[in-house]
N, C-alpha and C positions, 0 to 999 in steps of 0.2 A: 534404398540400399543397393548400390551397384557394385559389381565386381571391378575392383581397381587394379588388381595385380594377381598374376599366377606365377608361382615359383616352384621349383622342385629341389629336393635334396637327396642325394644317394648316400645311404648309410650301410656300412659293412662291418658287422660285429663278429669277431672270431668266436668259435665254439668248440667244445669237445663232446664226443659221444662214444668213446671207447671203441673206435674202429677206424679203418682207413676211409677218408672222406670220399664219398661217391655222390654223383649228382646226375643231372639231366642235360640234354643238349650237347653231349660230348665233353662236358667239363666236370672236373672234380670240385667238390665243395671244400673250402677252407673257412668261409665266412657265411653268415646269414645276411643276405642282401635285402634291403628295404628301400623302396623309392617313395619318399614322402612328397605329397603335393600340398603346397601352402597357397591358400587363397585369401586375399585381403580385400575388404570392402572399403568403400569411400568414407564410411563412418568409423573405420578402425577396427572392425571385428575380423579376427583371423580364424580361419577354419583349416583343419588338417585332414588330409586323406591319404590313402595308400594305393598305389597302382602296382599290380603284379609285375614282377621284373625278373627275378632269378638271374639268368644269363642274358637277358635281353634289355638291360637297363637303358643303354644308349638309344635303342630304337624306340622304347616307350617314352623316354624324355623328349626325343625329337617329335614324336606325334603330339605330345602335350604342348610343346612350345611352338611348333611350326603350324599345326593344324587346328588345335582346339583353342588355345589362348587367344589367337586373333579373332575368333568368333565370339568368345564369351566376355572379353574385357569390355566394360561399359554396359553389360546386360544386368537385369534385375537379379540379384543373387537369391531372392526368395522364390523365383519362378522355376523351381528345380525340375518339375516334371516336363515343362515346356522345353527347357534347355536340353534335357536328356533326349527328347524326341527330335528337336532341331539338329542336334549334333549327330545323332544316328542317321538322320535323313540327309544332311548336307555332306557327310563324310562317307556315305555308303559305298561310293566308288572305290575307296581305298581299303575296303574290307569290312564286312559285317562282324567278323570274328577275329580274335587275336589282338595284335598290338594296339590298334585303334581303340578297341573297346576296353583294353587294360587301362589306357590313359584316361578315357572317359570315366571309368570306374573311380579312379583316384580323385578326379574333379568332383564327381557326384557325392562321394563320401565327405569331402571337405565342405560342400554346400550344405549338407545335412548337419554337419557340425556347427556351421554358422547359424543355421535356422534354430538349433537348440540353444545356442548361446544368446541369440537375439530374443528368444522367448523366455530365457532364464530357466529352461527345463532340460533334463537329460533326454537323450534321444528316445529312450524306451518310453517315456511319458508322452513325448511328442507324437509317437506312433500309436498311442492309445493303450499302452500297457504298463504295468508296474508290479505285477503279481509275483514275478520270479526274481528274488533278490540274489539267488545263487543258481548256478547251472552246472550240471555234472560234467566231469572231464573224462577224456580218454587219452591214453598215451599213444603217440604215433611214432614208432621207432623208425630210425633211418635204415638205409640198406646196408647190410653187413656181408651177405653171401658167405656166412660162416656159422654153422650150427651152434658152436660153443659160445660165440659172442652173442648170438640171438638169445640163447638160453640165459646167459648171464644178465643181459639187459632186461629180459622179461622178468626174471626174478627180482631185479631191482625195482622195476615198475610196480610189481605186486607189493613189495615191501613198502613202497611209498604210498600205497592205498588205492592204486588204480584197479578197477574191476573190469575194465575193457581195454584191450591192448591191440593196436593195429601194427601189422608187419608190412614191410615193403620188400617182399621176397618173392621169388618165382620158382623155387625148387622145393621139393617135398622134405628133404632132410632138415632145412631150417624151420619149416612150419611144424614138423613133428617135434623138433627140439623145443619150440615155444610152447606147444601144447603140454608137453611133459613137464616143463618148468613151471607153467602157470597152474596146472591142476585142472580138474574138471569144472570148477565153479567160476572160472574167469573167462569172459568172452574173448575170443580171438577173431580178429578181422584181418584180411589180407588184401593189400593194395598192390596190384601187379604192374600198374602203369602201362597198360595196353601192349603186351608183348606177343600175343598169340593170334594165329588164324582161328576161325571158328572151330575147325576140327581139332587143332591143338588145344584150344581152350576146353573143349568137351572132354578130351582125354585127361587133361590135367585136373579139371574140376572133379571128375570121378575119382581120381587118385587122392584128392584132398578131402573128400567127403568124410572119411573116418575121423577127421580132426574137428568136426562139429563147428564149422566156421559160422560166426555170427553174420558175416557177409563176405562176398568176394567182390573186389572192386576193380572196375575197368579191365576185364580180362582179354578184351579183343581189340585189335587194331584193324581199321581206324576206329576211334572212340565213338564216332557218330553213326556207326553201323548198328543202329538200335534194333533192327529186326534180328540180327544175329545174336545180340545179347538176350533178346526175348526168347529166342529158340533155346539158348543155353540155359536160361532160367527155368523154362518149362521142362526141358529134357532131363535136367539133373536134380531139380528140387532144391537147389542151393540159392539162398537169397543173394540178389545182386544189388550193387551200389554203383552209381556213376553220376557224373555231372560237373566235376571240377573243370573239365575242359569245354563245357558248354558256355557259349556266350549268348546273351539275351534270352528272353522267355520263350522265343519261338523254337529254339532247339529243345528246350524242356517240354514244350507242348508236344513236339514230335516224339520225344522219348517216352512220354507218358502214354501217348496214343498207341505206341507199339507194345505197351505192356512190358517194358524192358527191365524195370527196376522196382525193388522194394524200398530203397533209400535214395533220395535225391540229394545231391551234394553241390549246390550252388556255391561259388566262391565270390564273395562281395567285391573282391579286388579284380575279378575277371569278368563277371557276368554283366556288368553295367552299373555297378554301385548299389546303393541302398534302394534306389528307385526301381531298378530292374529286379532286384532280389525280392522285393515285396510282391511283384507280379508272379514270380516263380513260386513263392510260398502259397499264393492263392491257387495256382494251378495244381500244386502238389496236394493240397487239402481236397480239392475237387476230385482228384484222381485216386484218393485213398493211399497216397504214397507218403512215407515218413520223411520229414525234412531233417537232414543230417549234414549241416554245412561243412564245406571244406574250409578249414581255418587254421592252417599251420603257420600263423603269422605272429608278429610280436609288436606291431605298431597300430595305427588307426584301423587297419583292416580287421585285426583281432577284436578291438574294442567295438567296432560297428557290429561284428557278428554277435558279441555278447548282447548288445541292445536289441538286435533283431530277433534273437531267440527269446529273450526275456519279454518281448512285447507280444508274444503269441499267447492266445487265450487258453489253449489246451496244453496238454503235456508237451514239453519241448524236447528237442533232440539233445545231443551231447556236443561239447566243445572239444575240438581236436587241438592237442598240444604236442608239438614236436618234442620228442624225448631227448633233448640236447641240453647241454649246460652252457649258457651264454656268458660271455665275459662281461656284458652289461645289458641293461634293458631300457629301451626307450619309454616303456610304460610302467616302470617300477615293478612293484610286487603284484600288479594286476594280472601279469602273465603267469603267475605261479599259483597252482591250485592249493587250496587249503581243505583238508579233510575230504578230498575227492571232488572238489567243486571250485568254480570261479565266482568271485564276487562281481556283481554288476555295478559299474561306477554310478554314482549318484549326482555328480556335478553336471553343469549345463553342457549340452552338446554330447560329444563322446565321453566327456567326464575326465579327460586327462590329455593334456598337450604333450608332445614329445619332449623328453628331457633335453634341455639345451646343452648341458655338459656332455651327454652322450653324443649328441649331434656334432658337437665341436671335435670330440675325440675321434669319432669313427666316420665322419663325413669325408667325402672326397670331391 
């Protein structure tokens, strides 16, 4: 079973979230952007993956088609671990982290989808687990920079059954508004997206302690300054989360060795795909760190995260769901929680191929 073809599809789905669209990389968000990776084998099996893209879609597509596809076409699609190693080794000159690994992640997810389809098994069973049919969800609010809007969206999330709510705010008034809106029995997390120096982070973390944060996420720039995060964690007593910007298991190894985090957040579309995610999960278990994947996606990356968490033997983490209202879904109702949790797909591979009508309508 050889890889015959590698394609990609850029999908942009409009959304609403009761606020002015804000994003990252100097751009505002008006659509949820997904880069699908399609891999076809010589015996006709098609696998789907997702590569992290947001505002770097063109660069990731170029890495996929110009660097990765020429290496893998004609290779054995079932030799996933070897392909992951070979690609990382052969392409290391162009960067061990970032764009190259994003593209590799999409390919890797697609190959695992193919493996499940070839075996007639859902990915969760292929990975040795099937005990978690449902996984708890948490609402991941977008950035508002407005206390009233934060409070309103927090109340809506609570009404919808969420018991854990994550903010993307950096100022005390917004976080205070969320806590007051949620009440004392709902967990509040805060993802700051790397805004502060170590000293700024210390002062802000102490200001936020009265709001009983379940965790504070990526408070320091640069995000790989694990020693500084460890000092912040130890000095304030506030639980720390990080890892969405880590690529490969080696950055997680260093983060755990520093004692930086209580919660590890590998992103399957960024870290190196399913293959590398599994390595990170093993390291997290050995370090006594809770695995809490970064998963604000709506395509194959989201589905892969469901399977990866469901395959774990012990208590799993939660699944992150962007608290936005999409105009359409590539994965149908699987991206919508029911009674506070997500259903793990039971079909072969990832369990759900991207909706072709959605691809046609929102593809570019």
